[in-house]
N, C-alpha and C positions, 0 to 999 in steps of 0.2 A: 552525455557527459561533456562532451566538447564547450557544447554551447551554454550550460551551466558553469565550466570553469571559466569561461571566455567572461562571462556576465560577473562573476566573484571577483575575476584579476581587474575589472573595469570598474567596480563597485567602488565609492568612496569611504564608504563604511567597513567597518573590519569584519571578514566573513571566515568562516570555518569551513573548510571542504572536506569532506569524508568521502570516501571510496570504499568498497567491499573487495579487499584482494580476491576474492573468490571470483569475482569478473574479470581477471585479468586475462583467464584462459578463454574466455567468453570472444565470440565474432560479431561483431556488428557492424554495420555500414556506418561511415563516417562521411560526411558531405566534406569535400574540399573547398567548399567556399566559407568565407567569413562569416558567421553567424553567432547570434548570442540566444538563449532563453530567459526570459525575465524570471528574477528570483519571485518565490511565492506566489507562483500560478502553476497548479495543478494540471497533469492532463489525462484525460478521459480517455484510457487506451481501447477501451471496448464499450459501449452502448448497451443499455439493459434497463429493462422496465419491473423486475421482480425483487432485484437485491444488489445493494452496492458493496464492492469490498474495496479496500483501500491499503495499498500498501506503499513502498518504495526501496529503491535499490532492487536487491537480488529476489527479493520478494512478490514484486510485481510478476517475472515471470512463474510464480507458481500460483497466484492469483488467475493468471490469464489462462493457465491448465486448469485448474480448479473450475475457471468458469465455462471452459469446453466441456469437462465433465457434466455440470450442471446443464448446461446447454441440450445435453442427452436423456433429461429428466424434463425437459419442456421450462425450465427455469432459465430466463434470462439476467444474466448478471452483468451488470455495469462494475467497469473496472476502473479506478483510480491510482494513478501515478502521482502519487504529491510530490517530487521532486525534490522540492526543499522543507522543512520542518519547520524552521522559524525566518520567514514568516510562512505559516501554512493558514494556508487557502481554504479555510473554511467554508467560506461562500463557494465554492464548487460542492464539497461535500454536503453540506446542507441541501443546497438543490439538487442535487442527487439523490439524498433521503427522500426529500418530500415526492418526488418520482416514484422512487421504487418502495419506499414504506419499511426497508429493512439492510442493516447493515452490519457487518463485519470488518473488523479491521486487522491488519495482518502484519506484524513485525517479526523481526529476526532477534530481538534484543530481548530483555526479560520482560515480565508483563508490570512489574511493579514500577511504578514510576515512568511506566512507557508514554511512547508517542501515541498510541491507542486509548490510554486513559485522558488525555485530552480531547481526542477527535469523540471520543462518548461523551465528556461532561459539555462539549460544543453543541455535538446533537441533542443530547436530553434537556439542554438549557433554550436552544432554539429551535428544534422541532421535533419535542416530544410526542406533540399531538399528530404527527405524522405518523409515526411508528408503529406498526401491526403487530411487532414482535421486539424483546428485549434486544438493545444491540450487544453485539458480542465480540469479543477479541479473541485475538490466538497470538500466542508468543513463544519464544524458545522456554525450554523445560526452564525451571527453576534451581539450577545446577552449574558451578563452572564449567563452561564449556570445554568439552575435549577437543584435545587436538589431534586425533588418529580420524580420518575423514569419514569412514563406516559410522564410526560413534556419533562425530559431530551431524551427521544426517539424521541419526535420528531424535536428535533435541530441536532440531528446528523445524517449522511448520513447512509442509510440502502438499501438495496440490492435496491428495486424499483429505490430507487432516484439515484442511481448509473446508474442502469438499464436504467432509463429511459435519462438520460443525456449520456450513450454510443450510444443509439437508435440515438439521434441528430448528429451524427457523421457520420451516413449512408444515 
């Protein structure tokens, strides 16, 4: 977040920087040095050979946890942290799908008009012949998001939901 924030501030173009307030209580290492992360460049958080899982913000943690569950079933998942949504690093995603031949897009927003739709559109346009299974996406339930934390957790994709969806592709 620090590197993306600094890049956003220094960019001469208008930038909208959104953060998930549920990450405020999370603990992360924050380097003391002055550094930036280029906008529009995704990060491969985990290399894999069998399936690509894309996400951003808080969904990356759930994707990483699902990848660990998949690993127990000898399925190697590549997890991509999108980091920025516009510009979207479709090149990294497409290259990953060409390697893994499967993709699941994870987001905490609603599925309708979501980032996952754009990712799958890009994949079917540019890497359709590489797919061994239909591209899939998982998102929040199509209901108003409850404020109560126990109900909110039931509405947002978690590691089990992601794992189960990934398993349907094999």
